[in-house]
C-alpha positions as CSV (number, residue, x, y, z in Angstrom):
1,M,131.2,121.8,317.1
2,S,131.9,125.5,317.5
3,F,131.8,128.2,314.9
4,P,133.7,131.6,314.8
5,P,131.5,134.6,315.8
6,R,130.0,136.5,312.9
7,Q,129.5,140.3,312.6
8,L,125.8,141.1,312.6
9,A,125.0,143.9,310.1
10,L,122.5,146.2,311.8
11,A,120.5,148.6,309.7
12,L,121.1,151.6,312.0
13,D,119.9,155.1,311.0
14,H,122.5,157.8,310.9
15,A,121.0,161.2,311.3
16,E,122.1,163.8,308.8
17,N,123.6,167.0,310.1
18,Y,122.1,170.0,308.3
19,A,124.2,172.6,310.1
20,R,125.7,175.5,308.1
21,E,129.2,174.4,308.9
22,E,128.5,170.9,307.5
23,F,127.5,172.2,304.1
24,L,130.3,171.5,301.5
25,S,130.4,174.1,298.8
26,G,131.7,174.0,295.3
27,P,131.0,175.4,291.8
28,S,127.8,173.3,291.5
29,N,126.1,174.8,294.5
30,E,127.9,178.2,294.9
31,E,125.0,180.3,293.5
32,A,122.5,178.5,295.8
33,L,124.6,179.0,298.9
34,Q,125.1,182.7,298.0
35,L,121.3,183.0,297.8
36,V,120.9,181.6,301.3
37,D,123.7,183.7,302.7
38,C,122.5,187.0,301.2
39,W,119.0,186.8,302.7
40,P,117.0,189.0,303.2
41,D,118.6,190.8,300.2
42,W,116.8,188.6,297.7
43,P,115.8,189.6,294.2
44,A,112.2,188.6,295.1
45,N,110.3,187.5,298.1
46,A,109.7,184.1,296.7
47,I,112.4,181.9,295.0
48,A,112.5,178.4,293.7
49,L,115.6,176.2,294.6
50,I,115.8,173.3,292.2
51,G,118.1,170.4,291.7
52,P,118.1,166.6,291.4
53,E,117.5,164.3,294.4
54,G,120.3,164.5,296.9
55,S,121.8,167.6,295.5
56,G,121.6,169.6,298.8
57,K,118.2,171.3,298.5
58,T,117.0,170.2,301.9
59,H,120.3,171.1,303.6
60,L,120.3,174.6,302.1
61,A,116.6,175.1,302.9
62,T,117.3,174.0,306.5
63,I,120.2,176.5,306.8
64,W,117.9,179.3,305.5
65,A,115.0,178.3,307.7
66,A,117.3,178.6,310.8
67,A,118.5,182.0,309.7
68,A,115.1,183.3,308.7
69,G,113.1,181.7,311.4
70,A,111.1,179.9,308.7
71,R,108.7,177.1,309.1
72,V,109.1,174.1,306.9
73,V,106.2,172.3,305.3
74,A,105.7,169.7,302.6
75,A,103.8,171.0,299.5
76,R,101.2,168.3,299.8
77,A,100.4,169.6,303.3
78,V,99.7,173.2,302.2
79,R,96.0,174.0,302.8
80,E,94.3,177.3,302.2
81,A,92.8,177.5,305.7
82,E,96.2,177.1,307.3
83,L,98.0,179.8,305.3
84,P,98.0,182.5,307.9
85,S,99.6,180.3,310.5
86,A,102.1,178.9,308.0
87,L,103.3,182.4,307.4
88,A,103.2,183.5,311.0
89,T,107.0,183.9,311.2
90,G,107.2,185.8,308.0
91,A,109.2,183.0,306.2
92,L,108.3,179.6,304.9
93,V,110.0,176.7,303.2
94,V,107.8,174.6,300.9
95,E,109.5,171.3,300.1
96,D,108.8,169.3,297.0
97,A,106.7,172.1,295.6
98,A,105.9,170.4,292.3
99,A,103.9,167.9,294.3
100,A,101.5,170.5,295.7
101,A,98.0,168.9,296.0
102,D,96.0,172.1,296.3
103,E,96.6,174.6,293.5
104,R,94.4,177.3,295.0
105,A,96.2,177.1,298.3
106,L,99.6,177.5,296.5
107,F,98.3,180.4,294.5
108,H,97.0,182.2,297.6
109,L,100.2,181.4,299.5
110,I,102.2,183.3,296.9
111,N,99.8,186.2,296.9
112,I,99.5,186.5,300.7
113,A,103.3,186.3,301.1
114,R,103.8,189.0,298.6
115,E,101.2,191.3,300.3
116,A,102.7,190.6,303.7
117,K,106.2,191.0,302.5
118,S,107.0,187.4,303.7
119,F,109.6,185.2,302.2
120,L,109.0,181.9,300.5
121,L,111.6,179.3,299.5
122,F,110.3,176.5,297.3
123,T,112.3,173.4,296.7
124,A,111.8,171.0,293.8
125,R,113.6,168.8,291.3
126,T,112.3,170.8,288.3
127,A,111.7,174.5,287.4
128,P,108.4,176.0,288.4
129,A,107.3,176.4,284.8
130,S,107.1,172.6,284.5
131,W,105.1,172.0,287.7
132,P,101.6,170.6,287.1
133,A,99.1,173.5,287.3
134,A,95.8,174.1,285.7
135,V,94.9,177.5,287.3
136,P,96.0,180.1,284.8
137,D,96.9,182.7,287.4
138,L,99.0,180.1,289.3
139,V,100.8,179.2,286.1
140,S,101.8,182.9,285.5
141,R,102.9,183.2,289.2
142,L,105.1,180.1,288.9
143,R,106.7,181.2,285.6
144,A,107.6,184.5,287.3
145,L,109.5,182.9,290.2
146,P,113.2,183.4,290.1
147,V,115.1,180.1,289.9
148,V,118.4,179.0,291.5
149,S,119.7,175.7,290.3
150,L,122.0,173.1,291.9
151,R,124.1,171.2,289.4
152,A,126.0,167.9,289.4
153,P,129.1,168.1,291.7
154,D,132.6,168.4,290.3
155,D,135.3,165.8,291.2
156,Q,136.6,167.7,294.2
157,L,133.1,168.2,295.7
158,L,132.0,164.7,295.1
159,R,135.1,163.3,296.8
160,A,134.7,165.7,299.7
161,V,131.1,164.6,300.1
162,I,132.1,160.9,300.1
163,V,134.6,161.5,302.9
164,K,132.0,163.5,304.9
165,L,129.3,160.9,304.5
166,A,131.7,158.2,305.6
167,A,132.8,160.2,308.6
168,D,129.1,160.6,309.6
169,R,129.0,156.8,309.8
170,Q,132.3,156.6,311.7
171,L,134.1,155.2,308.6
172,T,137.6,156.3,307.6
173,L,138.1,155.7,303.9
174,D,141.5,155.4,302.3
175,E,142.1,157.9,299.5
176,S,142.1,155.0,297.0
177,V,138.6,154.0,298.0
178,V,137.4,157.6,297.7
179,R,139.0,158.0,294.3
180,Y,137.5,154.7,293.1
181,L,134.0,155.5,294.2
182,S,134.1,159.0,292.6
183,T,134.9,157.5,289.2
184,H,132.6,154.5,289.4
185,I,129.3,155.9,290.6
186,E,126.8,158.3,289.1
187,R,128.0,161.9,289.5
188,S,125.4,163.0,292.1
189,L,125.3,163.4,295.8
190,A,122.4,161.0,296.1
191,A,124.6,158.3,294.4
192,A,127.5,159.1,296.8
193,R,125.2,158.7,299.8
194,A,123.8,155.4,298.5
195,A,127.3,154.1,297.8
196,V,128.7,154.9,301.2
197,I,125.7,153.3,302.9
198,A,126.0,150.2,300.8
199,L,129.7,149.9,301.5
200,D,129.2,150.3,305.2
201,H,126.4,147.6,305.3
202,E,128.4,145.2,303.2
203,A,131.6,145.6,305.2
204,L,129.6,144.9,308.4
205,R,127.9,141.9,306.8
206,Q,131.2,140.4,305.7
207,G,133.1,141.5,308.8
208,R,135.8,143.1,306.8
209,P,137.2,146.7,306.4
210,V,136.1,149.1,303.7
211,T,138.8,148.8,301.1
212,R,139.3,149.5,297.4
213,A,138.9,145.8,296.7
214,L,135.5,145.8,298.4
215,A,134.5,148.9,296.5
216,A,135.6,147.3,293.2
217,E,133.5,144.2,294.0
218,M,130.4,146.3,294.5
219,F,130.7,149.2,292.0
220,R,132.9,147.9,289.1
221,D,129.9,147.9,286.7
222,S,127.7,150.5,288.4
223,K,128.1,153.3,285.8
């Protein structure tokens, strides 16, 4: 007895493109993009870029790092003894800054950068005033940081992001699919990314194209 061939769903990674030309702008991220583009004419040498998961913080930080020659480090990896080398290029991105493990190192980083006229870009989901800190001087430094926020995307930007994410995975989505997704998922870029990945995997698993019907099966009750 023979059986028809089945499509194997392979969990392949699709690298994200963080190039400047790949960043999609809209009212929700316009201020943050202007901040990146106006460097080095910043209002302060250290700034916090905040927004929810998947809102574009890493993409914007990567664009700025390329322009400023900045190194990129995770806040958990910031150590006091390594501060001079971290600031060697005169610019540094500190990702997920609210998760810093060494408060003294973070405090000295801000001070050294100010004295050396180096630039710092902190990324986080919440404003610096809410980051866990017990050292009083660090608390005051964090509260003084200028903050630029990324907001939830509007309809136009959300649809554009869905189309781009699909194209990154070699998927061509009908407008009806894009429209359905944009009205049946959480209004966030992270939700759009998760939805496109899920659609791609399910279409492969079932050996069928990505259609509005498939989207409806998967996301009818998701909001």
